[in-house]
C-alpha positions in Angstrom: 0.0 0.0 0.0 2.9 2.4 0.8 4.5 1.7 -2.5 1.3 2.6 -4.3 1.0 5.9 -2.4 4.6 6.8 -3.3 4.0 5.9 -7.0 0.8 8.0 -7.0 2.7 10.9 -5.4 5.5 10.7 -8.1 3.0 10.7 -10.9 1.1 13.6 -9.4 4.2 15.6 -8.9 5.4 15.0 -12.5 2.1 16.0 -14.0 1.7 19.3 -12.1 2.6 22.4 -14.0 5.5 24.3 -12.4 7.9 27.0 -12.9 10.3 26.7 -15.8 13.7 25.5 -14.7 16.4 28.1 -14.9 19.0 27.5 -17.7 22.0 25.7 -16.4 25.5 25.3 -17.7 26.8 22.0 -19.1 28.0 19.5 -16.5 31.8 19.6 -16.3 33.5 16.3 -15.5 32.2 12.9 -16.5 29.6 10.2 -15.8 30.9 6.6 -15.8 28.5 3.7 -16.4 29.6 0.2 -15.4 27.9 -2.7 -17.1 29.8 -6.0 -16.7 33.3 -7.2 -15.8 33.8 -8.1 -19.4 33.2 -4.6 -20.7 35.1 -1.3 -20.0 32.9 1.4 -18.3 31.2 3.8 -20.7 32.5 7.3 -19.9 30.5 10.4 -20.9 32.8 13.4 -20.7 31.2 16.8 -19.9 27.7 15.4 -20.5 24.9 17.7 -21.5 21.4 16.7 -22.3 20.1 13.1 -22.6 22.3 10.0 -23.0 21.2 6.5 -23.6 22.3 3.8 -21.2 23.5 0.3 -22.3 20.8 -2.3 -21.7 23.1 -4.1 -19.2 24.0 -0.9 -17.2 24.6 -1.7 -13.6 26.2 1.3 -11.8 26.3 5.0 -12.7 28.9 7.2 -11.1 28.4 11.0 -11.2 31.8 12.7 -11.4 30.5 16.1 -12.5 29.6 19.2 -10.4 25.8 18.9 -11.0 23.1 16.3 -10.2 22.4 13.6 -12.8 19.0 12.1 -13.3 18.4 8.5 -14.2 15.2 7.7 -16.2 13.3 4.5 -17.0 12.8 5.5 -20.7 14.9 7.2 -23.4 12.7 10.3 -23.4 13.4 11.6 -19.9 9.7 11.3 -19.0 8.2 10.2 -15.7 9.9 9.6 -12.4 13.6 9.7 -12.1 16.4 9.0 -9.6 18.8 11.8 -8.8 22.5 11.1 -8.3 24.3 13.9 -6.5 27.8 15.0 -7.6 30.5 12.7 -6.3 28.1 9.8 -5.7 27.0 6.7 -7.6 23.9 4.6 -7.8 22.8 1.1 -8.9 20.9 1.4 -12.1 17.6 -0.4 -11.8 16.9 -3.0 -14.5 15.1 -1.5 -17.5 16.7 2.0 -17.0 17.2 3.6 -20.4 18.7 7.0 -20.1 20.3 9.7 -17.9 20.5 13.5 -18.2 23.1 15.9 -16.8 
């Protein structure tokens, strides 16, 4: 029941009209995405905008000075997980993109 309430809250928050976000500078640094031991991490230098994640992405590390958002689709729609600068996060299965 609690999970349902959280999901409803996220959907409601995402559908409410709000203030336009102020323009922000490109992220300086990089975002590293670890997939498997058999593959070198994908490194996105000075990421700006939306980036697709490999289908086997497992961990995302934010080495920029700005928060990075992880989305469950390639269009940056719906709920997201925020990874603060200097931190990393496990990438949930089915995650498709991130934005910086």
